[in-house]
C-alpha positions in Angstrom: 30.5 13.8 -11.1 29.7 14.9 -14.7 31.1 11.5 -15.9 28.5 9.6 -13.8 25.7 11.8 -15.1 26.9 11.4 -18.7 27.3 7.6 -18.2 23.8 7.4 -16.7 22.4 9.3 -19.6 24.1 7.0 -22.1 23.0 3.9 -20.3 19.4 5.2 -20.2 19.5 6.0 -23.9 20.8 2.5 -24.7 18.2 0.8 -22.6 15.4 2.8 -24.1 16.5 2.4 -27.7 17.1 -1.3 -27.2 13.6 -1.7 -25.7 11.8 0.4 -28.3 12.6 -1.5 -31.4 9.8 -1.2 -34.0 8.6 -4.8 -33.4 5.3 -6.0 -34.7 2.6 -4.6 -32.4 -0.1 -6.0 -34.7 -1.6 -2.5 -34.9 -2.9 -2.9 -31.4 -2.7 0.1 -29.1 -0.3 -0.2 -26.2 -1.9 -0.9 -22.8 -0.8 2.3 -21.2 -4.3 3.3 -20.3 -4.9 0.2 -18.2 -5.2 0.4 -14.4 -2.1 -1.7 -14.0 -0.1 0.7 -16.2 -1.3 3.6 -14.2 -0.4 2.0 -10.9 3.1 1.1 -12.3 3.5 4.7 -13.4 2.6 6.0 -9.9 4.9 3.4 -8.3 7.8 4.4 -10.7 7.2 8.1 -10.0 7.3 7.5 -6.2 10.5 5.5 -6.7 12.2 8.2 -8.8 11.3 10.8 -6.1 12.6 8.6 -3.3 15.9 8.1 -5.1 16.2 11.8 -6.0 15.6 12.8 -2.3 18.1 10.3 -1.1 20.7 11.6 -3.7 19.9 15.2 -2.7 20.5 14.4 1.0 23.8 12.8 0.3 25.3 15.3 -2.1 24.4 13.4 -5.2 26.0 10.1 -4.2 23.5 7.4 -3.7 23.9 3.6 -3.7 21.4 1.5 -5.6 21.0 -0.8 -2.6 19.2 -1.0 -0.2 16.2 -0.4 -2.4 14.0 2.4 -1.2 10.6 1.1 0.0 8.6 2.8 -2.9 10.8 0.8 -5.4 10.4 -2.6 -3.8 7.6 -3.8 -6.2 9.4 -2.8 -9.4 11.2 -5.3 -11.7 15.0 -5.0 -11.8 14.8 -3.3 -15.2 12.2 -0.8 -14.1 14.2 -0.1 -10.9 17.3 0.6 -12.9 15.4 3.1 -15.1 13.9 4.7 -12.0 17.3 4.8 -10.3 18.9 6.6 -13.2 16.0 9.0 -13.5 16.1 9.7 -9.8 19.8 10.5 -9.8 19.4 12.7 -12.9 16.5 14.5 -11.2 18.6 15.2 -8.1 21.5 16.5 -10.2 19.1 18.7 -12.3 17.4 20.0 -9.1 20.8 20.8 -7.6 21.9 22.6 -10.7 18.7 24.5 -11.5 16.8 25.7 -8.4 13.0 25.9 -8.7 11.4 29.3 -9.5 10.2 29.5 -5.9 13.7 28.9 -4.5 15.3 31.4 -6.9 12.6 34.0 -6.0 13.4 33.6 -2.3 17.1 33.9 -3.0 16.6 37.3 -4.7 13.9 38.6 -2.3 11.3 38.7 -5.1 7.8 38.7 -3.6 6.2 38.0 -7.0 4.2 41.3 -6.9 
């Protein structure tokens, strides 16, 4: 299982470094503040969450197809990124329980 996670991390790093070359942006700001970019970010977040949930429900094993409904509008490259992030998120969540879960496990009431 660690091999898959490590492979996913390497692939993600390669994809991100390959796409982030210091090309000539002409000094123009990136369009991350546009409504389209905000919608894409929301869609990507929903996709990552859907994949993470699917992976958590299947013990970390999740196929890339069929594509979850929240991911249907993403390009292939964006879906691949979301898929890898979703699997990583599921593994991270399984390894490191949230503070609420760890408090419940120890009987801590937070007082």
